[in-house]
C-alpha positions as CSV (number, residue, x, y, z in Angstrom):
1,M,-5.1,-74.6,75.0
2,R,-2.4,-74.3,77.9
3,P,0.6,-76.5,77.2
4,A,2.5,-75.7,80.6
5,L,4.4,-77.9,82.5
6,A,2.2,-77.7,85.6
7,L,-0.8,-78.8,83.4
8,L,0.9,-81.9,81.8
9,A,1.9,-82.9,85.4
10,L,-1.8,-82.5,86.0
11,A,-2.5,-84.6,83.5
12,A,-0.2,-87.7,84.5
13,A,-1.4,-87.4,88.0
14,L,-5.3,-87.2,87.0
15,T,-5.3,-90.1,84.2
16,A,-3.2,-92.5,86.1
17,Q,-6.1,-93.1,88.5
18,D,-8.7,-93.8,85.4
19,K,-9.7,-97.3,84.6
20,L,-10.5,-96.8,80.9
21,P,-12.7,-98.7,78.7
22,Y,-10.6,-97.4,75.5
23,R,-7.1,-97.2,74.3
24,T,-5.5,-95.1,71.4
25,E,-3.2,-95.9,68.9
26,N,-1.8,-94.3,65.6
27,A,-4.1,-94.3,62.7
28,L,-1.8,-93.1,60.2
29,G,0.9,-96.1,60.5
30,D,4.4,-94.2,61.5
31,L,3.5,-90.9,60.0
32,R,4.7,-88.1,62.0
33,F,3.9,-84.3,61.9
34,Q,5.3,-81.1,63.5
35,Q,2.8,-80.0,66.2
36,P,-0.7,-81.5,64.6
37,I,-3.6,-79.1,65.6
38,G,-6.3,-79.9,63.3
39,L,-8.0,-82.2,61.0
40,A,-10.0,-81.7,57.6
41,H,-11.2,-83.5,54.5
42,A,-12.4,-82.2,51.1
43,P,-15.9,-82.7,50.0
44,G,-16.1,-86.3,48.1
45,E,-12.7,-87.2,48.8
46,R,-12.6,-90.7,50.6
47,D,-8.8,-91.2,50.6
48,R,-7.7,-87.9,51.6
49,L,-6.9,-86.4,55.0
50,F,-5.7,-82.9,55.7
51,V,-3.6,-82.5,58.9
52,L,-2.7,-79.0,60.1
53,E,0.6,-78.3,61.7
54,K,0.6,-75.6,63.9
55,G,3.9,-74.3,62.4
56,G,2.3,-73.0,58.8
57,R,2.0,-76.3,56.9
58,V,-1.0,-78.2,55.7
59,Q,0.0,-81.8,55.0
60,M,-2.2,-84.1,52.8
61,V,-2.0,-88.0,53.5
62,T,-3.1,-90.5,51.1
63,N,-3.6,-94.2,50.7
64,L,-5.4,-94.3,54.0
65,G,-6.5,-97.8,53.6
66,G,-2.7,-99.0,52.9
67,Q,0.5,-97.6,53.6
68,P,-0.3,-93.8,54.5
69,R,1.7,-91.3,52.8
70,K,2.3,-87.5,53.3
71,E,2.9,-84.4,51.0
72,V,2.4,-80.7,51.5
73,F,-0.7,-79.4,50.3
74,L,-0.2,-75.9,51.6
75,D,2.9,-74.0,53.1
76,L,2.5,-70.6,55.0
77,T,5.5,-70.7,56.9
78,E,6.5,-67.4,54.9
79,P,3.1,-65.7,54.2
80,R,3.6,-62.8,51.9
81,D,2.5,-60.0,54.0
82,G,4.4,-60.9,57.1
83,P,5.8,-63.3,59.0
84,I,3.7,-66.2,60.5
85,Q,3.2,-66.3,64.2
86,T,3.5,-69.6,66.0
87,N,4.1,-68.5,69.6
88,S,1.6,-69.1,72.5
89,E,-1.7,-70.4,70.7
90,C,-0.9,-68.6,67.2
91,G,-0.3,-70.6,64.0
92,V,-2.0,-72.4,61.2
93,L,-5.4,-72.7,63.1
94,G,-8.1,-73.8,60.7
95,L,-9.2,-74.9,57.2
96,A,-12.1,-75.4,55.6
97,F,-12.9,-76.7,51.8
98,H,-15.6,-74.8,49.8
99,P,-18.6,-77.2,49.4
100,S,-17.8,-76.8,45.7
101,F,-14.5,-77.2,46.0
102,A,-14.1,-79.9,43.2
103,A,-15.4,-77.1,40.7
104,N,-13.8,-73.7,42.0
105,R,-10.6,-75.3,44.2
106,Q,-11.3,-72.7,47.0
107,V,-9.8,-73.6,50.5
108,F,-10.1,-71.2,53.6
109,V,-7.6,-70.9,56.3
110,F,-7.2,-69.2,59.5
111,Y,-3.8,-68.2,60.6
112,S,-1.6,-65.7,62.7
113,L,0.7,-63.5,61.2
114,K,2.5,-60.1,61.9
115,V,1.5,-57.1,59.6
116,G,3.6,-54.1,59.9
117,G,4.8,-55.6,63.2
118,Q,1.3,-56.0,64.5
119,L,-0.3,-59.5,65.2
120,H,-3.3,-60.4,63.2
121,Q,-5.5,-63.2,63.0
122,R,-6.5,-63.7,59.3
123,V,-9.0,-65.5,57.2
124,S,-8.0,-65.8,53.8
125,R,-9.3,-67.8,50.6
126,F,-6.5,-69.7,48.4
127,T,-7.0,-71.5,45.3
128,A,-5.8,-74.9,44.8
129,A,-3.9,-75.9,41.2
130,A,-6.8,-77.0,38.8
131,G,-6.6,-80.9,39.0
132,G,-3.7,-80.9,41.2
133,W,-3.4,-81.2,45.2
134,T,-1.2,-78.4,45.8
135,V,-1.9,-74.6,46.8
136,D,0.6,-71.7,45.7
137,K,0.4,-69.2,48.4
138,S,0.5,-66.2,45.8
139,T,-3.4,-67.0,45.4
140,E,-4.0,-65.7,48.8
141,E,-7.2,-63.5,48.9
142,P,-7.5,-62.1,52.6
143,L,-11.1,-61.6,53.7
144,I,-10.8,-60.7,57.4
145,S,-7.5,-59.6,59.1
146,Q,-8.1,-58.7,62.8
147,P,-5.2,-56.9,64.8
148,D,-4.9,-59.0,67.9
149,P,-3.6,-57.6,71.1
150,A,-2.4,-60.9,72.4
151,G,-1.2,-64.2,71.4
152,N,-3.7,-66.3,73.0
153,H,-7.6,-66.7,72.7
154,N,-7.6,-66.8,69.0
155,A,-10.1,-69.7,68.5
156,G,-9.7,-70.0,64.7
157,D,-11.8,-73.0,63.7
158,L,-13.4,-72.6,60.5
159,H,-16.2,-74.7,59.0
160,F,-18.9,-74.3,55.9
161,G,-22.5,-75.0,57.1
162,P,-25.4,-76.9,55.6
163,D,-26.4,-73.5,54.1
164,G,-23.2,-73.0,52.2
165,H,-21.9,-70.1,54.4
166,L,-18.7,-70.1,56.2
167,Y,-18.6,-70.2,60.1
168,I,-15.5,-68.4,61.9
169,A,-14.6,-69.1,65.6
170,C,-12.8,-66.0,67.1
171,G,-11.7,-65.8,70.6
172,D,-11.9,-62.6,73.2
173,G,-8.5,-61.2,72.1
174,G,-6.2,-62.9,74.8
175,A,-4.8,-62.3,78.2
176,A,-7.2,-63.3,80.7
177,D,-10.5,-61.9,82.6
178,D,-11.6,-60.6,79.2
179,K,-8.9,-57.9,79.3
180,F,-9.7,-56.1,76.4
181,D,-13.5,-56.0,77.1
182,T,-14.8,-57.5,74.0
183,A,-17.1,-60.5,74.9
184,R,-20.1,-58.1,75.7
185,K,-19.8,-55.9,72.1
186,I,-21.1,-56.7,68.7
187,D,-19.7,-53.3,67.1
188,E,-15.8,-53.5,67.9
189,G,-14.5,-56.3,65.8
190,F,-14.3,-59.8,65.4
191,H,-14.1,-61.3,68.9
192,A,-15.8,-63.8,71.2
193,G,-18.1,-65.4,69.3
194,V,-19.1,-67.1,66.0
195,F,-19.1,-65.3,62.6
196,R,-20.9,-66.5,59.7
197,I,-20.0,-64.9,56.1
198,D,-21.0,-65.4,52.6
199,V,-17.9,-66.2,50.3
200,D,-20.0,-66.5,47.2
201,L,-21.7,-62.9,47.1
202,R,-25.0,-64.1,46.8
203,A,-27.6,-61.8,45.5
204,G,-29.8,-59.9,48.5
205,N,-27.0,-60.3,50.9
206,L,-25.3,-57.2,52.8
207,R,-22.1,-55.4,52.5
208,P,-20.2,-55.8,55.7
209,N,-19.8,-52.3,57.9
210,P,-16.3,-50.7,57.3
211,H,-13.7,-51.8,59.9
212,E,-9.9,-52.4,59.6
213,A,-10.2,-56.0,59.6
214,V,-12.4,-56.2,56.6
215,C,-9.9,-56.8,53.6
216,L,-11.0,-55.0,50.3
217,D,-10.2,-56.3,46.8
218,A,-8.2,-54.1,44.4
219,S,-11.5,-52.1,43.5
220,G,-12.2,-51.3,47.1
221,K,-14.9,-54.0,47.5
222,P,-15.1,-56.7,50.4
223,R,-14.4,-60.2,49.2
224,Y,-17.6,-61.2,51.3
225,L,-21.0,-60.6,52.0
226,V,-23.0,-60.7,55.2
227,P,-26.2,-63.2,55.0
228,A,-29.3,-61.2,55.3
229,D,-30.7,-63.5,57.9
230,N,-27.9,-63.3,60.0
231,P,-29.3,-62.7,63.8
232,F,-27.9,-59.4,64.6
233,V,-28.0,-57.6,61.3
234,R,-30.9,-55.2,62.9
235,A,-29.5,-55.2,66.4
236,R,-29.7,-51.6,68.0
237,Q,-28.8,-53.0,71.5
238,H,-27.1,-56.0,73.2
239,R,-26.7,-56.7,76.9
240,G,-28.6,-53.5,77.6
241,E,-26.6,-51.1,75.8
242,P,-26.9,-49.5,72.8
243,V,-25.1,-50.6,69.4
244,D,-23.7,-48.2,66.7
245,P,-25.5,-49.3,63.5
246,A,-22.4,-48.0,61.4
247,K,-20.2,-50.2,63.4
248,L,-22.4,-53.4,64.1
249,R,-20.8,-56.6,63.1
250,G,-23.6,-58.3,60.9
251,E,-21.2,-61.3,60.5
252,T,-21.9,-61.9,64.4
253,W,-24.0,-65.6,64.3
254,A,-23.4,-66.2,68.1
255,T,-21.5,-64.3,70.8
256,G,-20.3,-64.4,74.6
257,L,-17.9,-67.3,73.9
258,R,-14.4,-67.0,75.5
259,N,-12.1,-69.0,73.4
260,I,-13.8,-71.9,71.2
261,W,-11.3,-74.6,70.8
262,R,-12.9,-76.5,68.2
263,M,-16.4,-76.7,66.8
264,T,-18.3,-78.7,64.7
265,Y,-21.4,-79.4,62.6
266,D,-23.3,-82.7,63.3
267,A,-25.3,-83.5,59.9
268,P,-27.7,-86.1,61.1
269,S,-29.1,-83.9,64.2
270,R,-28.5,-80.7,62.2
271,R,-26.9,-79.1,65.3
272,W,-23.6,-77.3,65.9
273,F,-21.4,-78.1,68.9
274,C,-18.3,-76.5,70.4
275,G,-16.0,-76.5,73.5
276,D,-15.3,-73.2,75.2
277,V,-12.0,-72.8,77.1
278,G,-12.8,-71.6,80.8
279,Q,-11.1,-69.0,82.6
280,N,-9.8,-70.4,86.4
281,E,-12.7,-73.0,87.2
282,T,-14.8,-74.5,84.6
283,E,-14.9,-75.8,80.8
284,E,-17.9,-76.2,79.0
285,V,-19.4,-77.8,76.0
286,N,-22.3,-75.7,74.1
287,L,-24.9,-76.3,71.4
288,L,-24.6,-73.3,69.4
289,V,-27.7,-71.8,67.9
290,P,-27.9,-68.4,65.8
291,G,-28.2,-65.3,68.1
292,G,-27.2,-67.2,71.2
293,D,-25.4,-65.5,73.6
294,Y,-23.2,-67.9,76.0
295,G,-22.3,-65.2,78.6
296,W,-18.8,-64.7,78.9
297,S,-17.5,-62.5,80.7
298,L,-20.6,-62.2,82.9
299,R,-20.0,-66.0,83.9
300,E,-17.7,-68.7,83.3
301,A,-19.6,-71.6,82.1
302,G,-23.1,-71.6,84.4
303,K,-20.9,-69.7,87.3
304,P,-21.1,-66.1,87.7
305,F,-17.4,-64.5,86.8
306,A,-15.9,-62.4,89.6
307,K,-14.7,-59.9,87.2
308,A,-17.4,-59.5,85.0
309,K,-17.8,-56.5,82.7
310,G,-21.1,-55.0,81.8
311,K,-24.4,-56.4,82.3
312,Q,-26.7,-58.9,80.8
313,G,-29.6,-56.8,79.6
314,S,-32.9,-58.3,78.8
315,Q,-31.2,-61.3,76.5
316,R,-31.5,-65.0,77.9
317,L,-28.1,-66.5,78.1
318,V,-27.9,-69.8,76.7
319,D,-26.6,-72.6,79.4
320,P,-23.8,-75.4,78.2
321,I,-25.1,-78.7,77.9
322,C,-22.0,-80.0,79.7
323,Q,-19.4,-78.3,82.2
324,Y,-16.5,-79.8,84.4
325,G,-14.1,-78.6,86.9
326,R,-10.4,-78.9,87.6
327,D,-10.7,-82.4,89.0
328,I,-11.6,-83.5,85.4
329,G,-9.2,-80.9,83.2
330,A,-8.1,-77.6,82.6
331,S,-8.7,-76.8,78.8
332,I,-11.4,-78.4,76.6
333,T,-10.6,-79.3,73.1
334,G,-13.9,-79.5,71.5
335,G,-14.8,-83.0,69.4
336,I,-17.2,-84.6,67.1
337,V,-20.4,-86.6,67.2
338,H,-19.4,-90.1,66.5
339,R,-21.0,-91.5,63.5
340,G,-18.3,-93.9,62.3
341,S,-18.9,-97.6,61.4
342,T,-16.4,-99.0,64.3
343,L,-17.4,-98.4,67.9
344,P,-21.1,-98.8,67.5
345,E,-21.8,-98.3,71.2
346,L,-20.4,-94.7,70.7
347,A,-23.0,-94.0,67.9
348,G,-24.4,-90.8,68.6
349,A,-22.0,-89.6,71.4
350,Y,-20.4,-86.3,71.3
351,V,-16.8,-87.3,72.1
352,F,-14.0,-84.6,72.8
353,A,-11.1,-84.3,75.1
354,D,-9.2,-82.0,77.7
355,F,-5.9,-80.9,76.6
356,A,-4.3,-80.4,80.1
357,S,-5.5,-83.9,81.6
358,G,-5.2,-85.9,78.7
359,R,-8.6,-87.4,79.2
360,I,-10.9,-88.4,76.1
361,L,-14.5,-87.8,77.2
362,A,-18.0,-88.3,75.8
363,I,-21.5,-87.1,76.6
364,R,-24.8,-88.6,75.2
365,E,-28.1,-87.2,75.0
366,R,-30.9,-89.4,76.3
367,G,-34.4,-88.1,76.1
368,G,-33.6,-84.4,75.7
369,R,-31.1,-84.5,78.5
370,W,-27.2,-84.8,78.5
371,S,-25.4,-87.4,80.4
372,D,-22.8,-87.4,82.9
373,L,-19.2,-87.3,81.5
374,E,-17.7,-90.7,80.5
375,V,-13.9,-91.2,80.7
376,L,-13.2,-93.3,77.6
377,A,-9.3,-93.2,77.3
378,K,-6.4,-90.9,78.0
379,D,-3.9,-89.6,75.5
380,G,-1.3,-86.6,75.4
381,T,-2.2,-83.0,74.3
382,V,-5.2,-83.6,72.2
383,A,-5.6,-80.7,70.1
384,G,-8.4,-81.5,67.4
385,F,-10.6,-84.3,66.3
386,G,-11.9,-85.1,62.7
387,P,-13.8,-88.0,61.1
388,H,-11.8,-90.5,58.8
389,P,-13.0,-89.4,55.2
390,A,-14.0,-92.9,54.2
391,T,-15.3,-94.6,57.4
392,G,-16.5,-91.5,59.6
393,D,-14.4,-93.2,62.3
394,L,-13.0,-90.6,65.1
395,L,-9.6,-89.5,64.9
396,F,-7.7,-87.2,66.9
397,C,-4.4,-85.2,66.9
398,N,-1.6,-85.7,69.5
399,M,0.0,-82.4,69.4
400,G,2.8,-83.3,71.6
401,N,4.2,-86.5,70.0
402,G,3.3,-85.3,66.4
403,T,0.8,-88.1,65.6
404,V,-2.8,-88.7,64.3
405,R,-4.7,-91.3,66.5
406,R,-7.7,-93.2,67.1
407,L,-9.8,-95.0,69.7
408,I,-9.9,-98.9,70.1
409,K,-11.6,-100.8,72.6
C-alpha cells in the first residue's frame, strides 16, 4: 500500500474517466471502523464477520442479515511484549482461525510491534474464551517474531490451507530496490515469500532450524514444526548459490515475492492467488505454487529489474497471470475468486483492486488463458477482500472512510 497524497490524486484523475458496470455500497449498514484493512470469518460461522483494524483491534460483526452490530473480539493496542506499531504499513495485518476453532478456540494473528526498541513482525497464537467470542491477549503464544529493518513491505496475510497448515505471507523487509537483499535467499530469515508451518505438531514433521525469529516455549521448544513435504526442506542451493543447511528456512513454500498484499485460497479450483506489489512500473497477480520462485528482485513482474541482485541460476521463474502498469494503478490489493450467490456473471472471476487508483478489477480464465483486465467499479483505498460468511458474496474494506463495502449493478 502507498497511501500518499500524490497517489490518491492519481486515483481521482484515472477513475473519473471510467465507464463502469458496477457501483459500490456499504455492506454493514452504518457501521464504521478505524482503518479497516482485512476481513476474516470463523469456520462454520455464517453470522459473524471479523474486521481487522490497522490500529490494533479486531472487531466482530454479528446480525449480518439484519441491523449489523460490532464488538471487540481482540484488542492488541497494548501488546504484552512492547508497543504496537501502526506507522507506514505496520499494524494488525492478518488473522486466521484454526480449522478446528470450534474445538480448540485457536486464532492466529500477524501484527507489528517493537520489542526492546526494535521493530518486529510477529505471528502469534491466541486462545478465545471457551464458548465465548472474546480473546484475552494474555493467552498469546508467539510463533515467529522477525526483526524488521523498515516499516513497509511487511505483507502479513495468514490463511490455513486445505492441508490444515498455516500459510504466512512475508515481504522483503522494506525500503525499496530489495535494499536488504532478502529476496534471493532462503537461509536468512522470514522474508520475500510464503511460509508454510504445522501449528499442530504432527508426527513426522521437522523442528525448524534455529533463528532469532523462531520463538520457543518455556521448555526451549518451538511452537510449530516444518511440514516434511515443504518444497525447500532439502535445498542445498538456490538461484545458483549455495544454501547453508543449518540456516535453511525449511518453512519456505514460495519465494521471490516483493510484498504480497493479500492472498487467497480458492477451494473449487484448488489454487492459491496473490497480488504482489510492484516497485516503479508494474503490479502483478500470481498463482502460487509450492516451490515457485516469482523472480523478485531479478525482475519486477515480467520485466527485468534494473537494480537486480544475484542471478537466476537454473530454476525457472514463475510468470504472473496478470500484470499492469501505471496507466491502471500503482499498488495492487489482492482479492478473491467470486463464488457468491449474487452477481452470477462474475462467477469464477478473480476480483481485486488497486489501492492507489481506486479501480476494482477482474480477470477470468478461459481455456487455460487469463483475460485482459476488466474495470468493474471504483472505490477508495481498497485494502482487503473477503467473502460474506453466509452468501459468499464479495466484500471489501475501504480503509479511507472506514467501511466494509460490496459491489452492486
